[in-house]
C-alpha positions as a Markdown table, in Angstrom:
| # | Residue | x | y | z |
|---|---|---|---|---|
| 1 | Met | 98.3 | 113.4 | 162.9 |
| 2 | Ser | 98.0 | 114.5 | 159.3 |
| 3 | Lys | 99.0 | 112.0 | 156.7 |
| 4 | Leu | 101.4 | 112.9 | 153.9 |
| 5 | Pro | 99.8 | 113.2 | 150.5 |
| 6 | Glu | 100.2 | 110.1 | 148.3 |
| 7 | Gly | 102.6 | 111.9 | 145.9 |
| 8 | Ala | 104.8 | 112.9 | 148.8 |
| 9 | Glu | 105.0 | 109.3 | 150.1 |
| 10 | Leu | 105.9 | 108.1 | 146.6 |
| 11 | Glu | 108.6 | 110.8 | 146.3 |
| 12 | Lys | 109.9 | 109.8 | 149.8 |
| 13 | Lys | 110.1 | 106.1 | 148.8 |
| 14 | Thr | 111.8 | 107.1 | 145.5 |
| 15 | Asn | 114.4 | 109.1 | 147.4 |
| 16 | His | 115.1 | 106.2 | 149.7 |
| 17 | Leu | 115.7 | 104.0 | 146.7 |
| 18 | Leu | 118.0 | 106.5 | 145.1 |
| 19 | Asn | 120.0 | 106.9 | 148.3 |
| 20 | Ala | 120.3 | 103.1 | 148.6 |
| 21 | Trp | 121.4 | 102.9 | 144.9 |
| 22 | Phe | 124.1 | 105.6 | 145.3 |
| 23 | Gln | 125.3 | 104.1 | 148.6 |
| 24 | Trp | 125.5 | 100.5 | 147.3 |
| 25 | Arg | 126.0 | 100.8 | 143.6 |
| 26 | Tyr | 129.8 | 100.1 | 143.5 |
| 27 | Pro | 129.6 | 97.0 | 145.7 |
| 28 | Met | 126.7 | 95.8 | 143.7 |
| 29 | Ile | 128.5 | 96.3 | 140.4 |
| 30 | Phe | 131.6 | 94.7 | 141.7 |
| 31 | Phe | 129.7 | 91.7 | 143.1 |
| 32 | Thr | 127.7 | 91.3 | 139.8 |
| 33 | Leu | 131.0 | 91.4 | 137.8 |
| 34 | Leu | 132.6 | 88.8 | 140.2 |
| 35 | Val | 129.6 | 86.4 | 139.9 |
| 36 | Leu | 129.6 | 86.9 | 136.1 |
| 37 | Ala | 133.4 | 86.2 | 135.9 |
| 38 | Ile | 133.0 | 83.0 | 138.1 |
| 39 | Gly | 130.2 | 81.9 | 135.8 |
| 40 | Val | 132.2 | 82.4 | 132.6 |
| 41 | Thr | 135.2 | 80.6 | 134.2 |
| 42 | Asn | 133.0 | 77.7 | 135.1 |
| 43 | Ser | 131.7 | 77.4 | 131.6 |
| 44 | Ile | 135.2 | 77.6 | 130.1 |
| 45 | Ile | 136.6 | 74.9 | 132.3 |
| 46 | Glu | 133.4 | 72.9 | 132.1 |
| 47 | Gly | 133.0 | 72.8 | 135.9 |
| 48 | Asn | 136.4 | 71.0 | 136.4 |
| 49 | Trp | 137.7 | 72.9 | 139.5 |
| 50 | Gln | 139.9 | 70.0 | 140.7 |
| 51 | Lys | 142.9 | 71.2 | 138.7 |
| 52 | Leu | 142.8 | 74.6 | 140.5 |
| 53 | Phe | 142.7 | 72.9 | 143.9 |
| 54 | Glu | 145.6 | 70.7 | 143.0 |
| 55 | Ser | 147.8 | 73.6 | 141.7 |
| 56 | Pro | 149.3 | 74.7 | 145.1 |
| 57 | Gly | 150.8 | 71.2 | 145.6 |
| 58 | Asn | 152.2 | 71.2 | 142.0 |
| 59 | Ile | 153.7 | 74.6 | 142.5 |
| 60 | Arg | 155.3 | 73.6 | 145.8 |
| 61 | Thr | 156.8 | 70.5 | 144.2 |
| 62 | Phe | 158.2 | 72.4 | 141.2 |
| 63 | Phe | 159.6 | 75.1 | 143.5 |
| 64 | Tyr | 161.6 | 72.8 | 145.7 |
| 65 | Glu | 162.7 | 70.4 | 143.0 |
| 66 | Ser | 163.5 | 72.8 | 140.1 |
| 67 | Leu | 163.8 | 76.4 | 141.4 |
| 68 | Trp | 165.3 | 76.3 | 144.9 |
| 69 | Pro | 168.0 | 77.1 | 145.6 |
| 70 | Pro | 168.7 | 79.5 | 142.7 |
| 71 | Asp | 171.9 | 79.0 | 140.8 |
| 72 | Trp | 174.0 | 82.1 | 141.3 |
| 73 | Ser | 176.6 | 81.0 | 138.8 |
| 74 | Val | 174.9 | 83.5 | 136.5 |
| 75 | Ile | 176.7 | 86.3 | 138.2 |
| 76 | Glu | 180.1 | 84.6 | 137.8 |
| 77 | Pro | 182.3 | 85.7 | 134.9 |
| 78 | Gln | 182.0 | 83.7 | 131.7 |
| 79 | Ala | 184.7 | 81.2 | 130.7 |
| 80 | Tyr | 184.9 | 82.7 | 127.2 |
| 81 | Pro | 185.8 | 85.4 | 126.3 |
| 82 | Val | 188.3 | 85.6 | 129.2 |
| 83 | Cys | 187.4 | 88.4 | 131.7 |
| 84 | Glu | 190.1 | 91.1 | 131.9 |
| 85 | Glu | 188.5 | 93.0 | 134.7 |
| 86 | Pro | 190.0 | 93.1 | 138.2 |
| 87 | Lys | 188.8 | 90.5 | 140.7 |
| 88 | His | 186.3 | 92.8 | 142.5 |
| 89 | Leu | 184.8 | 93.8 | 139.1 |
| 90 | Asp | 184.7 | 90.3 | 137.4 |
| 91 | Phe | 180.9 | 90.2 | 137.9 |
| 92 | Thr | 180.7 | 92.6 | 135.0 |
| 93 | Cys | 181.7 | 89.8 | 132.7 |
| 94 | Ser | 178.8 | 87.6 | 133.8 |
| 95 | Thr | 175.7 | 86.9 | 131.7 |
| 96 | Ala | 173.5 | 88.5 | 134.3 |
| 97 | Trp | 175.3 | 91.8 | 134.2 |
| 98 | Ile | 175.7 | 91.9 | 130.4 |
| 99 | Gly | 172.0 | 90.9 | 129.9 |
| 100 | Val | 170.6 | 93.4 | 132.5 |
| 101 | Leu | 172.8 | 96.3 | 131.2 |
| 102 | Glu | 171.8 | 95.6 | 127.6 |
| 103 | Thr | 168.1 | 95.4 | 128.5 |
| 104 | Leu | 168.4 | 98.8 | 130.4 |
| 105 | Lys | 170.1 | 100.4 | 127.4 |
| 106 | Ile | 167.4 | 99.1 | 125.0 |
| 107 | Ala | 164.6 | 100.2 | 127.4 |
| 108 | Phe | 166.2 | 103.7 | 127.8 |
| 109 | Val | 166.7 | 104.3 | 124.1 |
| 110 | Ala | 163.3 | 103.0 | 123.2 |
| 111 | Thr | 161.6 | 105.2 | 125.8 |
| 112 | Val | 163.4 | 108.4 | 124.8 |
| 113 | Phe | 162.7 | 107.8 | 121.1 |
| 114 | Gly | 159.1 | 106.7 | 121.8 |
| 115 | Met | 158.5 | 109.8 | 124.0 |
| 116 | Val | 159.9 | 112.2 | 121.4 |
| 117 | Ile | 157.8 | 110.7 | 118.6 |
| 118 | Ser | 154.6 | 110.1 | 120.5 |
| 119 | Tyr | 154.1 | 113.6 | 122.0 |
| 120 | Pro | 153.5 | 115.4 | 118.7 |
| 121 | Ile | 151.1 | 112.7 | 117.6 |
| 122 | Ala | 149.4 | 112.9 | 121.0 |
| 123 | Ile | 148.9 | 116.6 | 120.5 |
| 124 | Leu | 147.3 | 115.9 | 117.2 |
| 125 | Ala | 145.1 | 113.2 | 118.8 |
| 126 | Ala | 143.9 | 115.3 | 121.6 |
| 127 | Glu | 140.3 | 116.4 | 120.9 |
| 128 | Asn | 140.7 | 119.7 | 122.9 |
| 129 | Leu | 143.5 | 120.8 | 120.6 |
| 130 | Ser | 142.7 | 119.3 | 117.2 |
| 131 | Pro | 139.6 | 118.9 | 115.1 |
| 132 | Gly | 138.1 | 115.5 | 114.5 |
| 133 | Trp | 139.5 | 115.1 | 111.0 |
| 134 | Ile | 143.0 | 115.3 | 112.5 |
| 135 | Ser | 142.5 | 113.7 | 115.9 |
| 136 | Tyr | 140.8 | 110.5 | 114.7 |
| 137 | Pro | 143.6 | 109.6 | 112.1 |
| 138 | Ala | 146.2 | 110.3 | 114.8 |
| 139 | Arg | 144.4 | 108.0 | 117.3 |
| 140 | Thr | 144.2 | 105.3 | 114.6 |
| 141 | Leu | 147.9 | 105.6 | 114.1 |
| 142 | Leu | 148.6 | 105.2 | 117.8 |
| 143 | Ala | 146.2 | 102.3 | 118.0 |
| 144 | Ala | 147.9 | 100.6 | 115.1 |
| 145 | Ser | 151.3 | 100.8 | 116.7 |
| 146 | Arg | 150.1 | 99.2 | 119.9 |
| 147 | Ser | 147.8 | 96.7 | 118.3 |
| 148 | Leu | 150.5 | 94.1 | 118.4 |
| 149 | Pro | 152.6 | 93.2 | 121.5 |
| 150 | Ser | 156.2 | 94.2 | 121.3 |
| 151 | Ile | 157.3 | 90.6 | 121.0 |
| 152 | Leu | 155.6 | 90.3 | 117.6 |
| 153 | Trp | 157.1 | 93.6 | 116.5 |
| 154 | Ala | 160.4 | 92.2 | 117.7 |
| 155 | Ile | 159.9 | 89.1 | 115.4 |
| 156 | Leu | 159.2 | 91.4 | 112.5 |
| 157 | Phe | 162.3 | 93.6 | 113.1 |
| 158 | Val | 164.5 | 90.6 | 113.6 |
| 159 | Ile | 163.5 | 89.5 | 110.1 |
| 160 | Met | 164.1 | 93.0 | 108.8 |
| 161 | Val | 167.4 | 94.0 | 110.5 |
| 162 | Gly | 168.7 | 90.6 | 112.0 |
| 163 | Leu | 169.3 | 89.4 | 115.5 |
| 164 | Gly | 170.5 | 91.8 | 118.2 |
| 165 | Pro | 169.6 | 94.9 | 120.2 |
| 166 | Met | 168.7 | 97.0 | 117.1 |
| 167 | Ala | 165.6 | 94.9 | 116.5 |
| 168 | Gly | 164.7 | 95.3 | 120.2 |
| 169 | Ile | 165.1 | 99.1 | 120.1 |
| 170 | Leu | 162.9 | 99.4 | 117.0 |
| 171 | Ala | 160.2 | 97.1 | 118.3 |
| 172 | Met | 160.0 | 98.7 | 121.7 |
| 173 | Thr | 160.1 | 102.2 | 120.2 |
| 174 | Leu | 157.2 | 101.4 | 118.0 |
| 175 | Tyr | 155.2 | 99.9 | 120.8 |
| 176 | Thr | 156.1 | 102.8 | 123.1 |
| 177 | Val | 154.8 | 105.3 | 120.6 |
| 178 | Gly | 151.3 | 103.7 | 120.7 |
| 179 | Tyr | 151.2 | 102.9 | 124.4 |
| 180 | Leu | 152.7 | 106.2 | 125.6 |
| 181 | Gly | 150.9 | 108.3 | 123.0 |
| 182 | Lys | 147.5 | 107.1 | 124.3 |
| 183 | Leu | 148.5 | 108.0 | 127.9 |
| 184 | Gln | 149.8 | 111.4 | 126.7 |
| 185 | Tyr | 146.7 | 112.5 | 124.8 |
| 186 | Glu | 144.5 | 111.5 | 127.7 |
| 187 | Ala | 146.6 | 113.6 | 130.0 |
| 188 | Ile | 146.5 | 116.5 | 127.5 |
| 189 | Glu | 142.7 | 116.2 | 127.3 |
| 190 | Gly | 142.6 | 116.6 | 131.1 |
| 191 | Val | 144.1 | 120.1 | 130.9 |
| 192 | Ala | 141.5 | 122.5 | 132.3 |
| 193 | Lys | 139.4 | 124.4 | 129.7 |
| 194 | Pro | 139.9 | 127.9 | 131.2 |
| 195 | Gln | 143.6 | 127.8 | 130.5 |
| 196 | Leu | 143.0 | 126.9 | 126.8 |
| 197 | Asp | 140.3 | 129.5 | 126.5 |
| 198 | Ala | 142.7 | 132.1 | 128.0 |
| 199 | Ser | 145.4 | 131.1 | 125.6 |
| 200 | Arg | 143.0 | 131.5 | 122.6 |
| 201 | Ala | 141.9 | 134.9 | 123.9 |
| 202 | Met | 145.5 | 136.0 | 124.0 |
| 203 | Gly | 145.8 | 135.1 | 120.3 |
| 204 | His | 148.2 | 132.1 | 120.8 |
| 205 | Gly | 148.5 | 129.9 | 117.8 |
| 206 | Trp | 148.2 | 126.1 | 117.8 |
| 207 | Phe | 151.9 | 125.5 | 118.2 |
| 208 | Glu | 152.3 | 128.1 | 120.9 |
| 209 | Arg | 149.3 | 126.8 | 122.8 |
| 210 | Ser | 150.4 | 123.1 | 122.5 |
| 211 | Phe | 154.0 | 123.7 | 123.7 |
| 212 | Gly | 153.6 | 126.8 | 125.8 |
| 213 | Val | 150.4 | 126.0 | 127.7 |
| 214 | Val | 149.5 | 122.3 | 127.4 |
| 215 | Leu | 153.0 | 121.0 | 128.0 |
| 216 | Pro | 153.7 | 122.9 | 131.3 |
| 217 | Glu | 150.1 | 122.1 | 132.5 |
| 218 | Ser | 150.5 | 118.3 | 131.9 |
| 219 | Ala | 154.2 | 118.0 | 132.5 |
| 220 | Asn | 153.9 | 116.1 | 135.8 |
| 221 | Asn | 151.7 | 113.5 | 134.2 |
| 222 | Leu | 153.9 | 113.2 | 131.1 |
| 223 | Ile | 157.0 | 112.7 | 133.2 |
| 224 | Ser | 155.4 | 110.1 | 135.4 |
| 225 | Gln | 154.1 | 108.3 | 132.3 |
| 226 | Ala | 157.6 | 108.3 | 130.6 |
| 227 | Ile | 159.2 | 106.9 | 133.8 |
| 228 | Phe | 156.6 | 104.2 | 134.0 |
| 229 | Met | 157.1 | 103.4 | 130.4 |
| 230 | Phe | 160.9 | 103.0 | 131.0 |
| 231 | Glu | 160.2 | 100.6 | 133.8 |
| 232 | Tyr | 157.7 | 98.7 | 131.6 |
| 233 | Asn | 160.1 | 98.5 | 128.7 |
| 234 | Phe | 162.8 | 97.1 | 131.0 |
| 235 | Arg | 160.4 | 94.4 | 132.3 |
| 236 | His | 159.1 | 93.7 | 128.8 |
| 237 | Gly | 162.7 | 93.7 | 127.4 |
| 238 | Thr | 163.2 | 90.4 | 129.2 |
| 239 | Val | 160.6 | 88.9 | 126.9 |
| 240 | Ile | 161.7 | 90.3 | 123.5 |
| 241 | Gly | 165.1 | 88.8 | 124.0 |
| 242 | Ile | 163.5 | 85.3 | 123.6 |
| 243 | Val | 163.1 | 86.0 | 119.9 |
| 244 | Gly | 166.6 | 87.2 | 119.5 |
| 245 | Ala | 166.1 | 91.0 | 120.0 |
| 246 | Gly | 168.8 | 91.3 | 122.6 |
| 247 | Gly | 168.7 | 91.7 | 126.4 |
| 248 | Ile | 168.5 | 89.3 | 129.3 |
| 249 | Gly | 165.7 | 87.4 | 127.7 |
| 250 | Tyr | 168.2 | 85.7 | 125.4 |
| 251 | Tyr | 169.9 | 84.0 | 128.4 |
| 252 | Ile | 166.6 | 83.2 | 130.1 |
| 253 | Asn | 165.4 | 81.5 | 126.9 |
| 254 | Leu | 168.7 | 79.7 | 126.6 |
| 255 | Tyr | 168.5 | 78.2 | 130.1 |
| 256 | Leu | 164.8 | 77.4 | 129.7 |
| 257 | Lys | 165.7 | 75.2 | 126.6 |
| 258 | Phe | 168.1 | 73.2 | 128.8 |
| 259 | Leu | 165.6 | 73.0 | 131.7 |
| 260 | Gln | 168.0 | 74.8 | 134.0 |
| 261 | Tyr | 165.2 | 76.5 | 136.0 |
| 262 | Asp | 167.4 | 77.3 | 139.0 |
| 263 | Lys | 169.4 | 79.7 | 136.8 |
| 264 | Val | 166.2 | 81.1 | 135.4 |
| 265 | Phe | 165.0 | 81.7 | 138.9 |
| 266 | Ala | 168.2 | 83.6 | 139.7 |
| 267 | Tyr | 167.6 | 85.8 | 136.7 |
| 268 | Val | 164.0 | 86.4 | 137.9 |
| 269 | Ile | 165.3 | 87.6 | 141.3 |
| 270 | Ile | 167.8 | 89.9 | 139.7 |
| 271 | Ile | 165.1 | 91.4 | 137.5 |
| 272 | Phe | 162.9 | 91.9 | 140.5 |
| 273 | Ile | 165.7 | 93.7 | 142.4 |
| 274 | Val | 166.4 | 96.0 | 139.4 |
| 275 | Val | 162.6 | 96.8 | 139.0 |
| 276 | Ile | 162.5 | 97.8 | 142.7 |
| 277 | Leu | 165.5 | 100.1 | 142.2 |
| 278 | Leu | 163.9 | 101.6 | 139.2 |
| 279 | Asp | 160.8 | 102.3 | 141.2 |
| 280 | Gln | 162.8 | 104.1 | 143.8 |
| 281 | Leu | 164.7 | 106.0 | 141.1 |
| 282 | Ser | 161.4 | 107.1 | 139.5 |
| 283 | Lys | 160.1 | 108.2 | 142.9 |
| 284 | Leu | 163.2 | 110.4 | 143.3 |
| 285 | Val | 163.0 | 111.8 | 139.8 |
| 286 | Arg | 159.3 | 112.7 | 140.1 |
| 287 | Ser | 159.9 | 114.5 | 143.4 |
| 288 | Phe | 162.0 | 117.1 | 141.5 |
| 289 | Phe | 159.0 | 118.0 | 139.3 |
| 290 | Lys | 156.3 | 118.4 | 141.9 |
| 291 | Asp | 154.9 | 121.9 | 142.5 |
| 292 | Asp | 154.8 | 121.4 | 146.3 |
| 293 | Lys | 158.6 | 120.8 | 146.7 |
| 294 | Gln | 159.6 | 120.0 | 150.2 |
| 295 | Pro | 163.0 | 121.5 | 151.2 |
| 296 | Asn | 163.5 | 118.8 | 153.8 |
| 297 | Arg | 162.9 | 115.8 | 151.7 |
| 298 | Pro | 164.2 | 112.5 | 153.3 |
| 299 | Pro | 167.0 | 110.7 | 151.5 |
| 300 | Trp | 166.0 | 108.5 | 148.6 |
| 301 | Trp | 167.1 | 105.3 | 150.4 |
| 302 | Ser | 164.9 | 106.0 | 153.5 |
| 303 | Gly | 161.7 | 104.8 | 151.8 |
| 304 | Leu | 163.5 | 101.6 | 150.8 |
| 305 | Phe | 165.2 | 100.6 | 154.1 |
| 306 | Leu | 163.4 | 102.6 | 156.9 |
| 307 | Pro | 159.8 | 102.4 | 158.1 |
| 308 | Ala | 157.6 | 105.4 | 157.6 |
| 309 | Gly | 157.7 | 106.4 | 161.3 |
| 310 | Trp | 161.5 | 106.5 | 161.2 |
| 311 | Thr | 161.4 | 108.7 | 158.1 |
| 312 | Arg | 159.2 | 111.2 | 159.8 |
| 313 | Asn | 161.5 | 111.3 | 162.9 |
| 314 | Leu | 164.5 | 111.8 | 160.5 |
| 315 | Leu | 162.8 | 114.9 | 159.1 |
| 316 | Lys | 161.9 | 116.3 | 162.5 |
| 317 | Lys | 165.6 | 116.0 | 163.6 |
| 318 | Lys | 166.7 | 117.9 | 160.5 |
| 319 | Asp | 164.3 | 120.7 | 161.4 |
């Protein structure tokens, strides 16, 4: 039996090492990062892991003594001002309804304003559409507007315009511009190069290329990002109310000061339900902008209440 040349054996071993690396690189990187994170945590807490092991008992005690059962009086009408709605609509006079509705309004207005302002800046920031002397200042502007969390912007605007939802709208709009603008210019930079080259070859100008080619090509991503931002703004709107910028956060902060955690827990459950409904709404809205539209789409509520198998059977019956 003839032996392989020494160079061929070395090349074979090298190939085995490369194959092993490509097969196990992601688990190895993940494991290394996990070990590193545990080591850093251990150095931060100085090896005192006892508090972590005691935490489940503390949470259980707090849950049953302070949170459960939730106090659903938050959905009852306020004593003042007197509710003038019919009996079956008197929940619209409750702090929960007023707070959630105001938070939704703030989130909606901030998302729309932020989307309209951020898209032109994102076009300027995209490196495949603008030269470096334009894209880098635009990216710096977007980074500056998201450098502070919206709660700090809310404090600034409360000082400027006073307490109320106007401060919340301004704060969340400014943060939305920076956050959404980054997502937008990354989506724009993901547009395939042949489409842009074809547009240039046809003699399209910058404006026509940006709004006539890039916008339709990245529309699905932009719509998905805007809907996500609306949901994010609603969730974060519960926080900015703590500093007086309107929304349900005002009532949460009020009850936290009086240690009425059962009422706060009721608000948390309500916020969770609204977020789930917003997620279903966003799923429905995105379905209208997909290229592969299905004529026999299941009802929007099927994904919320029916198992996946039942949904498929529902579609078969419609066929």
